[in-house]
N, C-alpha and C positions, 0 to 999 in steps of 0.2 A: 519873399512870401512862399510858403510851402504849397505847392500845387498837388493836392491829393487826388485830383481827377485824372491824372496821367497814369493811373495804375495799369490800364490795359496796354499802354505803350511800352511798359518796362518788361524786360525778360523775367521769366520765373526763376531761372538759375543764373549764376554768374558770381564774380567776385564782389564782395561787399565794399561799399564806398567808405572813405574815412569820415569820421564824425565832423559835421560842419559843412560837408560837401553835399551836392544833390544826390539822391538815391540812385543806385545802379540797378537794383532789382526790386521786385515787388515786396520781397521780405524786408528790404531796407525801408521802403515806404511804410509798411505796416509797423515796423519798430519805431520809426519817428513819430507816427501818429499815436501809437500806444504810449510812448513816453510823454507826449504832450497831454494826453488825456489823464494820465496818472497824476501829473504834477500841475494840472490846471493851467497849461500854457495854451494860449489861443492858437488855433490851427493856422491862422494867417501869418504867424511869425516864421521867418526864414530860419532854417537850421543853422546857418552861419552866425545868427545872433544868439543861439543857445550854446553852441560849442565853440570854444576859442580856436583861433587859427595860430599856426606857428609864428613866433616873432621873427623879425629879420635877424640874420646871422645866428640862427639857433644852433646850438650844439647839443647833441643827444645826451640826455641824462635820465636815469630812472632810479626807483627805489625797490625794484622787484627782488633783487638778491637779499637786501636787508630785511624785507618782509618775510621771505621764506626762512631765513636764519632765525629771526625773532620768533616766528611761529613754532619752529622746531624746538627751540630752547624752552618755550612755554609748555609745549607738550611733554618734554622730558621732565620738567619740574613738577607738573601736575601728576603725571604718572608715577614718578618716584615717591612723592609725598603720600599719595593715596595707597600705593603698594606697601609702603612702610607702615602706614596706619593699620592696614588689614593684617599684616604679619604680626604687628604688635598685639592685636586683639586675639589672633589665633594662638600664638606661642607665648604670650605674656602670662605671668602668674596671676591668678585670681582675676582674670579679665574675661568678659563675655561680650558678645555682639549686642549692641543696643539699637534703638530706633535711629539714633543719630548716625550710626555706622551704615545702616541700610539706606539712609537718605543721601549720604555723601557719595555712595558708589554711583548712582545714576548722575549725580551732579558732576562727578569727575569724568564720567563717560561723555556727557554732553560737552564738557569743557575741552575734551580731546577732539570731538567732531568739529567744533567751531573753528579752531585754527586749520584743520584739514580743509574745510570749505574755503577758508580765506586763501590758502595756497592755490586751490583750484581757481579762485577768483583772479589770482595773479596770472596763472598760466593760461587759462582760457578766456578770462574776462579782461585782461590787460590792466589789471590794477597795478598802481605804482608807475605807470607810464602817463604821458600827457595825452589829452583827449585827441589832439590832431594826429597822434600816432596809432590810434585805435579805430577800428571799423565799427559799423553799426551792429555787426554780428558780435563783436566783443562787448558792446554795450548791452546787448540782450543777455549774454551769459553773465556779465558782471552784476547786473541787478537781480538776476535769478539767484545767484549765490548769496548776495547781500540780503535779499528778502528771507531766504532760508535761515541765514545766520541770525537775523532779527528774532525770528520765532524761537530759535534755540537759546538765544541769549536770555530772554525773560524766563524761560523754563529753567535754565541752569542757575541763574542767580536766586531764583525762588527756592530751589532745592538746597542750595548752599545755606540760605538763610534758615530754612527749616532745620537743617542739621545743627547749625549753631544754636538755634532757639531750643532745640531738644537738650543740648548740653547745658544751656543756661537754666533750663527747667530743673535739671538735676541739682544745680547749685541752689536754686530757689527752694527746693525741698528742705534744705537745711536752714533757710532764713525765716520765712514766714509764709502762711497760707495765702496772703494777699498777692505775693509775688508769683506764686504758682498760678493763680487765677489770671493775673496780668499776662503771664507767658502764654497761657492757653488762648487768651483773646488775641494776642499777637500772632500766634500760629494760625488762627482762623483767618485773620486778615491776609496773611501771606498766601494761604491756600486760595482764597478768593482772588487775589491779585494774579496768581499763577493761572488759574482757569480763565480769567478775564483777558489776560494778555495773549494767551494762545488763541482764544476764540476771536478776539478783535483782529489780530494779525492774519488769521486764516480767512476770516469773513469780512475783510475790509472792503472788498469790492463784490459787486453782484453783476455777472457771475464771478466767483471767487478766483478763477484762474487768471483773470485779467490783472490781478495784483502782482503776480510774479512772472507772467508771460506777456511781454510787451507786444510781441508779434501777434499773439492771439487777440489781445485787447484792441490793437489797431486794425485787425481784420473785421471787427464787428461793424455792422452798418450803423448801429446805435451805440453810442459810448456807454460803457459799463458805469454803473453808479458806484462811486468810491468815496470813502471818507478821506478827509485831508490827511496826507501822510504826516505832516509836521504836527498837526493837532493830536493825532493818535500817539505819536512818539513822545511829545512833551507830557501828555497826561499820564501815560504809563511810567515814564521815567521819573517824573516828580514823585509818584507814589513809591517807586523803588528806592530813590535816594532817602526819602523820609523814613521808610522802614529800616534801611541800613543804619541810619543815624540812631534810631531808637534801639536797635539791636546792639549797637556799639556802646551806648551809654548804660544800658540796663545792667550788664554784668559788673561794671565798675561800682555801681551802687550796691548790688547784691553782695559783692565780695567784702565790702566793709562790715557786713553783718554776719557773714559766715565764719565760723570758727575753723580756721585753716592755718597751716604753717605760713609764717610771714614770707619766707623765701618763695614758696609756691604762689602766694598772692602776687608778689612782684613779677614773677615770670608770666603769670596770666595777664597782668596789666600790659606787659610788653607784647604779648600775643594780640591783645585788643588794639594796640598801636598798629600792628600789621593789618588788622581789619580796617583801621582808619584809612589806609592806603586804598583799600577797595572802595570805600565811600568816596574818597577823593577822585578816583578814576571814574566812578559813575557820575559824579557832579560835573567834572570837566567834559565828559562825553556829551552831556546835555548842552553845556555852554559852547562847545567848540564844534557843534554839528555843521558840516559844510552846507553852503547855500547854493542855489541854482546858478549864481553868477560866478562861481569858482570852477576851476578845473577839477571836476569831481574825482576823476581817476587818480589824481595826485593828492588832492586835498583830503580825501577820506583817510589817508594814512595817519593823520594826526588823531582822528577819532578812534582809529583802530588800535593804536598803542594804549590809549586810556581804557578802551573796552577790554583788551586782553589783561591789563593790570587789574581791572575790576574782577574779571573771571578768575584769574590765577590766584590773586590774593584772597578771594572769597573761599576757594577750595583749600588753600594753605591755612587760612585762619580757622577753618572748620576742623582741620586735622591736627594742628599744633597742640591744642589742649590735651588730646589723647596721647600724643607723642612726648609730652612734657615729662611724664614719669619715666618713660622708657629711656629718653635721652639722659636724664639726671641719674637714673640707675646705672646706665652704661658708663657714665663719667665717673661715678663713685667706684665702680668695680675696677675701671682702668687705673684710677688713682691709687687704689689699694694694692693692685698688683705691682705698680711701679714702685711704691714705697716698700713693698716686701722684697722686690729684687734689689733695690738700693741697700736695704738693710742686710741682705744676704751677702753681698759682695763687699760691704764696708765693715762688717763685724770682724773681730780678731779670730784667729784660727784656734779655737779651743777644742781640744780632743780629750775625751775621758778615757782612762785606762791605758794610755800610751806613755810609758815612762821616758821614752826618747824624745818626745815632742811636747814640751811644756811651754807656757807663755813666757815671754822674756820680760825682764824687769829693767827699768831705765837705769843705765849706768852699769849693769852687770854684763860681763863678757862671757861667762860660762855659768853653768848650773850644776848643782849637786843633787844627788838622789838620797832620800832618807826614808826610813820606815818609822812613823811616829804613831804613838797610841793616843787614845782619847784623853789621857790625863794631861798631856802637854808638858814640855820642858822648857829650858831656856831658849832653845832654838825653835821649838814647836810653837811658841807663842808669838813669834815674829810676824807682825801683821803686814810688813812691807814685802814679804816674800810672795812670789807668784806660785800658787799651788796647783798642780795637776793631779787631782785626787781620783783614785780608783775606788770602785766599790769594795767594801770589806768582804774578805773571803774567809772560808772556814779552813783552819789548819788541820793537818792530818794527824793521825795517832791519837795521843792522849789529850792534845790541845783542841778538843772539840769546842765549837762555838767561840773560838778565839780568832777575831778578824785581824787582817793586816791591811794597812793603808799605805800606799806608796805616794811619795811627794818628792819634788825636786826643789832643793833649797840652795840658793846662791850663798855660800859662806864667804864673807869678806874678811880679810885680815885687818889688823889694828889700824894700819895706815889708810885703808879704804881704797888703795890704788890698784889692787889686783884681787882676783877671786881664785879659789882653788876648789877642785872637786874632792869632796870628802864624803864618804858613805858611812852613815851612822844608822843604827837600827834601834827601834823601839818596839815593844810588844804591846798590843792592845790588851788592856786588863779585861779579864772575864768577869762580867757582872751577873753571870748566871747564878741562880740559887744553888747550883751544884758546887761541889768542892772544886777549888781552883788548884791546878797542878803547878807547883813551883818549878819553873824551868831554870832558875838560877840566873836569868838575864838581868843584869844591872844597867842602870842608865849610863850610856856612853860605851857599853861593851857590845861586842858582836854577839848575835844570837847563836847559841850552839845547836839550834834546830834548823831543819831545812824549811825555808819559807817558800810558800807558793805565791807567786806574783799573779794577780788577776789582771 
């Protein structure tokens, strides 16, 4: 039985006793009584019946390191996805900040504060350790941080739902007027739930400070009037889960009616599956809430992991639709560059205007160079020859407008076993309406003029 009449006999200062043991200081006594008053525990109950004692042959174990690592990873994920969304809005083409972007910024900020407070609850409140290893002072700090996190939680999930709902409303503008009205009504319910959750959690007790300061509540001569913690939690959380399920299903129905690329629709469906994880986290958070009979310092970690899943996936699901086009655009640009580089290094070495470097033909060991005209001869019409053509050039002197084209022809002998280099020259006929100068060049003869190679 807790004897609260011994307050005058206890020292004001001193080390705090471990949970389940008799109080060592007046602060311990006030914390115990404040805890009993908040959770409707009769003051005649002994502290040893509320907090468990260490079992025989107990070996120390805790989850504190795991909690800190998990909170850090969650913070990095939330910060990274939010910064990526903001940068995509700022530097993206044809993108502007919308109301959904302004709503997701405070949602991400609160989602970062929540794990920070949870880390403080581990360091100062003893979260992740067993109750018999924590003092009443740890208990005071632990519930202070948890109560603050509860207020932030409902505000954060409400802002994330508002951001997603504003995005859904843009989709609804392409579907039908009825969906726009339904989205506006849903937004109104979310705002009402946001205001109600903040007020109820802040004003749950009269005086309000007794809700988060157990030592203050226990020091009052008359117990503060408080609403049941579990009743408030279940009422607010039931509405939250119902709204999340509605928000998850509405876009699926709207997307069927919106004229949009099929691939983008499929990607948005996958994003809503990510949102389903948030709904699952909120539902399990309500079902797995620790009870008074459990080791609350250790048992709360199960609820914490589902709460962080709810918060993290809520912010991620709110940002992924915006990042969808950015990610797909980046993927396409990367694929195009890779394909271009592969084509660059796998294509044959074709060089124009270089008579010494012509593309090789299968079975040919050497190549010959010839000057052929546009008329074509017996060798000029050989389609199996690999040609390295140069741009036609203008001849000097009287052969104005007479172009010369260089090519390399592999000339194979009758047996086809060897090739020889043989240089033959042809003159490009002049199709100009001016008079053509007869140079005397015949087919198969060397030109008696000086040819300019281009």
